C-alpha positions, -999 to +999 in steps of 0.1 A: -353-191+272-391-194+274-407-182+240-446-173+232-453-165+201-491-156+192-500-155+152-472-183+152-493-199+126-488-173+100-461-160+076-441-144+098-446-164+134-441-194+121-407-184+103-396-164+141-408-197+163-384-217+136-355-194+141-360-193+179-364-232+184-329-233+164-316-208+191-326-236+218-361-218+230-388-237+245-412-219+227-453-217+232-471-208+199-499-200+205-530-210+184-572-211+176-586-242+178-591-234+140-559-222+134-538-242+107-507-260+116-488-265+084-459-246+092-455-256+129-459-292+117-420-300+118-412-276+144-401-285+175-427-260+197-452-270+216-489-253+207-506-235+233-545-229+222-562-195+230-576-166+213-564-127+225-600-122+226-606-138+257-579-129+282-590-163+302-579-180+275-542-167+280-528-171+313-520-204+314-498-197+276-479-167+296-474-182+329-427-189+332-424-173+300-391-151+291-400-131+263-440-128+248-439-120+210-471-107+203-478-111+162-514-123+168-535-099+150-560-093+116-548-075+082-585-079+066-609-078+085-647-074+072-657-043+093-636-018+114-649-034+147-633-063+139-599-051+130-601-033+168-617-061+187-581-084+175-556-060+171-563-030+200-584-052+225-563-083+213-534-062+228-550-053+258-558-086+267-523-102+264-507-071+283-528-077+311-522-119+313-488-108+314-491-085+343-512-105+364-495-141+355-461-132+343-449-092+358-413-105+357-412-110+323-374-100+302-397-087+271-430-081+254-424-074+217-458-058+199-454-064+160-473-031+148-466-023+114-462+009+091-499+013+085-498+019+120-474+054+110-496+060+084-480+071+046-446+092+041-436+118+017-427+105-018-393+117-016-378+112+023-383+081+046-401+085+078-387+079+111-399+062+139-402+103+157-429+111+129-461+118+138-483+087+131-519+094+104-530+058+097-554+059+066-568+029+077-589+011+100-563-017+098-540+010+108-558+025+139-566+002+148-526-010+154-515+023+165-544+022+193-521-009+199-494+003+201-506+035+226-519+002+245-487-010+249-463+022+256-486+025+287-474-001+302-439+007+297-436+016+337-446-019+344-431-045+312-405-037+292-420-035+261-408-031+226-426-022+188-417-035+155-432-020+123-422-039+094-428-029+060-440-053+038-425-084+048-415-112+014-403-148+016-414-183+015-451-188+031-465-156+019-501-156+006-494-125-010-464-132-035-481-168-043-510-144-056-492-128-079-464-156-089-498-179-100-515-145-123-474-139-135-477-176-150-508-171-164-492-139-183-515-113-157-495-085-145-508-065-124-503-024-123-503-022-090-499+020-076-480+046-097-446+051-110-440+070-084-457+057-054-429+034-031-426+014+001-397-004+017-392-037+016-378-065+040-372-098+041-386-122+064-355-134+076-342-100+084-373-089+105-373-128+124-335-119+140-350-078+146-375-092+168-352-117+180-327-089+187-352-068+204-363-089+224-330-102+241-314-062+243-326-044+271-316-015+257-348-019+237-373-007+258-396+010+257-386+019+218-401+016+190-382+005+152-387+010+111-371-025+100-362-024+066-336-034+037-329+001+038-339+009-004-371+026-013-393+005-041-416+007-067-442-015-071-435-024-105-400-029-093-411-053-076-436-070-099-407-070-121-382-090-098-407-115-093-417-118-130-377-122-137-379-146-109-403-166-122-389-161-157-419-145-172-403-120-197-438-112-217-467-098-206-501-106-224-527-088-198-524-064-175-543-056-153-550-012-145-558+006-114-601+001-124-603-031-129-582-042-094-608-018-076-639-037-090-621-063-079-613-051-044-655-044-043-669-071-052-645-093-029-657-070+000-691-072-008-682-114-016-670-118+024-695-096+040-720-129+028-697-152+038-689-135+071-650-140+058-621-114+060-619-100+025-589-111-004-588-074-012-598-043-002-603-015-019-584+003+008-555-014+002-559-008-035-560+026-030-533+024-006-510+014-030-517+042-056-527+073-033-491+071-008-457+065-008-447+040+023-411+045+026-394+047+064-363+050+081-343+020+101-314+036+111-326+035+146-324-001+152-291+000+134-280+032+153-291+015+189-288-019+184-262-036+159-290-044+133-283-048+097-303-061+070-289-090+051-313-093+027-322-071-008-354-073-023-348-089-053-330-116-031-360-122-013-379-125-046-354-152-060-361-169-022-397-169-020-399-180-057-372-206-052-393-223-026-427-220-044-415-239-070-402-264-050-439-270-036-442-248-010-425-274+018-405-267+047 
């Protein structure tokens, strides 16, 4: 089997490349010329250079592969235009390249986001059939990309997977949390009533491979979670426990987080780079719940999560303690 993975240098993408190579796939890892190859250096994958914003650069990459896993995109962007250029138009360009260069593709797997669906009620998990109501430009750009993916379903077999917040080694946000906790700084994320779904990166990768290989997934949308809902403070406490911090000296309230996010956005505009944190993300954690049901992928494809939140956190912290090396 031959597979193309976009976003291959990122957190989930690099784990997926590694898993596919382990399964015996010949993997093309699509990266931009400016991308870091840190997580790909010890993996037997061939680097393919291209940018989803440039369709011509994608043609050679998509030729003769059996599966395309599209993880490439932008989570933090300096403006709305960039979200849609990268996440929406970039997806369109990749699909058009597949249709023109590889119409016999076995499966196009699009990795979307719970942000495309929008927030859930706090007392119930959203299903894949619920109406999508994204509340951020990122979510709106991913939903628009989903619509493009589904529109070519009659010409290419496509599947959409919406991971929630994903935990595991190589995750930048978790690394930042660990550093803060080691300094006895505890961000008070969200309200006590705010809850979110979680998935371990290994479970997400297994779900992506299964979605690609099982023909029953064609035309379907799936959530992947560990089956539970957690408050943000439960997650923070689990990280603290794994780090070994049991006493906090400096809690960071919402207002301070909001101000820091505003400053981060201002600096990003000057530097013309994505902000490290945005007010939109701080508000999303405080105002909404993000809980989703994973029963469809279990029912239709037989997928079952293997790792709960605390185990995923412990695995990630152990990796960072070991120096963050694979």
